[in-house]
N, C-alpha and C positions, 0 to 999 in steps of 0.2 A: 843306315842309308849308304849307298855306294857312291864312290867318286870314280868316274870314268875318264881316262885320258885318251885323247885322239890327236893325231897330227893335223894341224890346221891347214896344211897344204895338200897332202895326198889322202887324208881321211883314214889312214891306217889306225886301227885300234892298238894303242900302246899298252893298255892294261887297265885294271880296275882294282880298287881296294875298298874294303869295308871299314871306313873310318869317317867319323863325322866331326873331328876336331880340326877345323880349318886353320886355327891359329898354329897348331903344331906343324901343319903343312906349309906355313908361311904365307897364306893368303892375305893375312892382315897387313903384310908388308907392301902389297900392291896398292897403287893409287886407284882412284875411282875409274879413270879411263882404262887402265890395265885390267881391272876387274871386269868391266863391261866387255872388253875385247876378248878376254881369255876364259871367263867362267860363265856358264849358263846353268840354270836349274830347270828340271822338267816337272811335269805335273805330279809325279810320284815323290818329289822331293829329293831326287838324286841329282848329283852335281856332275857337270860335264866340263872338262878342262881342255882347252886347246893348247897343245904343246907342239914341239917339232921333233920328228923322228930323225934317226941318224942319217938316213939317206937324203932327206931334204936339207938337213944341216950341212951335209957335204956339198950338195948342189948350191946352197947359199954361200958357202965358203969359196967355191970355185967361180961363182957368178955373183959378185956383190951387188950388182945392179938389180937383182931379184928382190932385194930388201924393200924396194919401193912398192911392191905389190902385196896386197892382202893375202893372196894365194897365187903362186906362179904356175900351178898345175890346174888344168881345167878338166 
C-alpha cells in the first residue's frame, strides 16, 4: 500500500512511497491529535499524510502569524 504526502496548505503533491511500516516512518511517535490532524486512510487502504512544502514553510517563516490557521491558502 502506498503512502502519499501532500502539502496541507497548497495541496501540492510532495511524493508517494510504497511502504507500509508506519513505525519506521515515525508515525508511532505522533500523539492521537497529531495523527488525526496529519494522517488519513482512504477506502483502498492507502495512507495520506499532510506535510508542509518548502514554499509554504518559507511563507510560515516569513509570516509567523500564519501558524494560527489550519491552512493559510484558499
